[in-house]
C-alpha positions in Angstrom: 91.7 76.1 104.5 94.9 78.0 105.3 94.4 81.8 106.0 96.2 84.2 103.9 97.8 87.7 104.4 95.6 89.9 102.2 96.5 93.2 100.7 94.2 95.6 98.9 95.8 97.5 96.0 94.8 100.5 93.9 97.8 101.2 91.7 99.3 103.8 94.0 102.9 103.9 95.4 101.3 103.4 98.8 99.5 100.2 97.8 102.6 98.8 96.2 104.5 99.4 99.5 101.6 97.7 101.2 102.0 94.7 98.9 105.7 94.5 99.6 105.1 94.7 103.4 102.4 92.0 103.1 104.6 89.7 101.0 107.4 89.9 103.6 104.8 89.3 106.4 103.5 86.2 104.5 107.0 84.8 104.2 107.7 85.4 107.9 104.5 83.6 108.9 104.6 80.8 106.3 101.4 81.9 104.8 100.1 82.6 101.2 99.6 86.1 99.9 96.3 87.3 98.4 96.2 90.4 96.4 92.8 92.0 95.7 91.6 95.1 93.8 88.0 96.1 94.4 86.2 97.3 91.3 82.5 97.6 90.5 81.0 99.0 87.3 78.5 101.7 88.2 77.2 103.4 85.1 76.1 107.0 85.6 73.7 109.3 83.8 76.7 111.6 83.0 79.5 111.2 80.4 82.2 108.8 81.7 85.9 108.8 80.7 86.0 105.0 80.2 83.5 102.4 79.2 83.0 99.2 81.2 85.5 97.1 79.2 88.3 99.7 79.4 87.7 100.1 83.2 87.9 96.3 83.6 91.1 96.2 81.8 92.5 99.0 84.0 91.5 97.1 87.1 93.3 93.9 85.9 96.4 96.1 85.1 96.5 97.3 88.7 96.3 93.8 89.9 99.1 92.5 87.5 101.4 95.4 88.5 101.1 94.5 92.2 101.5 90.8 91.4 104.7 91.4 89.3 106.0 93.7 92.0 105.7 91.0 94.6 106.8 88.0 92.4 110.1 89.7 91.5 111.1 90.1 95.1 109.5 86.9 96.5 109.7 84.2 93.8 109.0 81.3 96.3 105.9 82.9 97.8 102.5 81.5 97.0 100.4 84.4 95.6 96.8 84.6 94.3 95.4 87.8 92.8 91.7 88.7 92.1 89.7 91.7 91.0 86.7 91.6 93.4 83.6 93.1 91.9 82.0 94.9 94.8 82.2 98.2 96.5 85.6 98.8 98.2 84.3 98.7 101.8 82.2 95.6 101.3 85.0 93.8 99.5 87.7 94.7 101.9 85.7 93.8 105.0 84.8 90.5 103.5 88.4 89.8 102.6 89.6 90.8 106.1 87.2 88.4 107.8 88.6 85.5 105.8 92.3 86.5 106.3 94.9 86.5 109.0 95.2 90.2 108.5 94.5 92.9 105.9 97.1 95.3 104.7 96.3 98.7 103.2 98.3 101.5 101.8 98.1 105.0 103.4 99.4 108.5 102.8 99.6 108.9 106.5 99.6 112.6 107.6 96.6 114.7 107.0 92.9 113.9 106.5 91.7 110.3 106.3 91.0 110.8 102.6 94.6 109.8 102.2 93.8 106.2 102.9 93.7 103.6 100.1 90.6 103.9 97.9 89.7 107.4 99.3 88.0 107.5 102.7 87.3 103.7 102.6 90.4 102.8 104.6 89.0 104.4 107.8 85.7 102.6 107.4 87.4 99.3 106.9 89.7 99.8 110.0 86.7 100.8 112.1 84.6 97.7 111.2 87.1 94.9 110.4 87.1 91.9 112.6 90.7 91.1 111.9 93.9 93.2 112.3 94.3 95.9 109.6 97.9 97.2 108.9 98.5 100.7 107.4 101.6 101.1 105.4 102.9 104.2 103.6 105.3 104.3 100.7 108.2 105.5 102.7 107.9 103.0 105.5 107.4 99.9 103.4 110.9 98.7 104.2 110.8 99.2 107.9 109.8 95.6 108.4 113.2 94.4 107.3 115.3 97.0 109.1 115.1 95.8 112.7 113.8 97.7 115.6 111.0 97.1 118.2 107.5 96.1 118.0 105.8 98.8 120.1 102.4 98.0 121.5 99.9 100.1 123.5 98.4 98.5 126.5 95.3 99.9 128.2 92.7 98.6 130.7 92.7 95.2 132.2 94.7 92.1 130.9 91.5 90.9 129.3 91.0 94.2 127.5 94.5 93.9 125.9 94.9 90.2 125.2 94.2 90.4 121.5 96.5 93.4 121.1 99.4 92.0 123.1 99.0 88.6 121.5 99.4 90.1 118.0 102.5 92.1 119.1 104.2 89.1 120.6 103.5 87.0 117.6 105.0 89.6 115.3 108.0 90.0 117.5 108.6 86.2 117.6 108.3 86.0 113.8 110.8 88.8 113.3 113.2 88.1 116.1 112.4 91.5 117.5 111.8 92.9 121.0 108.5 94.2 122.4 108.2 97.6 124.0 104.9 97.6 125.9 103.6 101.1 126.6 101.0 102.1 129.2 100.1 105.8 129.5 98.3 107.2 132.6 97.0 110.5 133.7 96.1 112.1 137.0 92.4 111.7 137.3 89.9 114.0 139.0 89.6 112.9 142.7 86.2 111.4 142.0 87.3 109.4 138.9 88.7 106.5 140.8 86.4 104.2 142.8 87.2 103.5 146.5 88.3 100.0 145.4 90.8 101.2 142.8 92.1 103.8 145.1 92.7 101.2 147.8 94.6 99.1 145.2 96.7 102.1 144.2 97.5 102.8 147.9 98.6 99.2 148.4 100.8 99.5 145.3 102.5 102.6 146.8 100.8 105.2 144.6 99.3 105.7 141.1 102.4 105.2 139.1 103.4 101.9 140.8 99.8 100.8 140.4 100.0 101.4 136.6 103.3 99.6 136.4 101.8 96.6 138.3 98.8 96.6 135.9 101.1 96.5 132.9 103.3 93.7 134.3 100.1 91.7 135.1 98.9 92.1 131.5 102.3 91.1 130.1 102.9 88.1 132.4 101.0 85.4 130.3 102.7 86.6 127.1 106.2 86.6 128.6 105.5 83.0 129.6 104.2 82.0 126.2 107.0 83.8 124.3 110.1 83.4 126.7 112.6 84.3 123.9 111.0 87.7 123.1 112.8 90.5 125.0 110.3 92.9 126.6 110.7 96.5 127.8 108.0 97.9 130.0 107.3 101.6 129.4 104.9 103.4 131.8 104.6 107.2 131.4 102.2 109.9 132.5 100.5 111.7 129.6 97.9 111.1 126.9 97.9 107.6 125.4 98.5 108.9 121.9 101.3 111.2 122.8 103.1 108.7 124.9 102.9 106.0 122.2 104.2 108.3 119.6 107.1 109.4 121.8 108.1 105.7 122.1 108.2 104.7 118.4 111.5 106.2 117.2 113.0 102.7 116.9 109.9 100.9 116.0 109.4 98.7 112.9 105.7 98.3 113.7 103.2 100.0 116.1 100.4 97.9 117.4 97.3 99.6 118.8 93.8 98.4 119.7 90.3 99.5 119.0 87.1 98.2 120.5 85.2 95.9 118.2 81.9 97.4 117.2 78.7 95.5 116.5 77.0 98.5 115.0 76.9 99.1 111.2 80.0 100.4 109.5 81.0 103.7 111.0 83.9 106.0 111.0 85.1 106.1 114.6 88.3 104.3 115.4 89.3 105.8 118.7 91.6 108.7 119.5 94.7 106.5 120.1 94.4 104.6 116.8 93.6 108.0 115.1 96.8 109.6 116.4 98.9 106.5 115.5 97.6 106.2 111.9 98.2 109.9 111.3 101.6 110.4 112.8 103.5 107.2 113.5 106.8 107.0 111.5 106.3 103.3 110.9 103.5 100.8 109.8 100.6 100.7 112.2 98.5 97.6 113.1 95.0 98.2 114.4 93.8 95.2 116.3 90.0 94.9 117.2 89.2 93.6 120.7 86.1 93.2 122.8 
């Protein structure tokens, strides 16, 4: 069975932008698009504005609006659409696991209550086993406007393989360049092990050591994608601030988060948190071990 690009919609301008972004991504990758709207009838012991039948009709209206929005712009794209009767988090996590990636709308700046379907977006991003892309209404067109794929690289090459792989695949599909960013800070004298300090000394200092670490992480991906131009960006500072300073010409920012085996939580990491709040372009959050 061929994986799809899946987008969750809720009738907002943000979710329609996400649907448009997902449709273009599906065309670029030669994949079908799946549109889902999570809805679950939960009668309460208080008066409700709509009965079950009316709410069900509203749910299908949301779905049809998104489907029409996509079909008018991408008539050759294979599209399926479904109202999924489950809670939003459960439905979106299940859809993500069966998809190439999951796309959600976001209001961006401010509290995470701005994510699609209330606070559910953060929970989905924190627990999804596949990449989740956050798209706002105003940056839904950035995918088609050129610019770099900016990716944050941290830790060892093994730590960043999934993140760099996703960024290079995106760049190859779009004919774009990659800007790989590695931030570093001056640690307390006791923070580096004797072994790492020896390697830094051999590299000529901490900054050359960080540049070498980035080059080593990029080497297999440069070999696998020889036609993708790459800029290496190493800068002292906090990872979130350095990344945000490098995205002025980005059509997509790719960041990682450690995959969690615990039950659904709300922690996504400080770098992903900063990117999702403040990046002026869509943000892909890629889980890695």
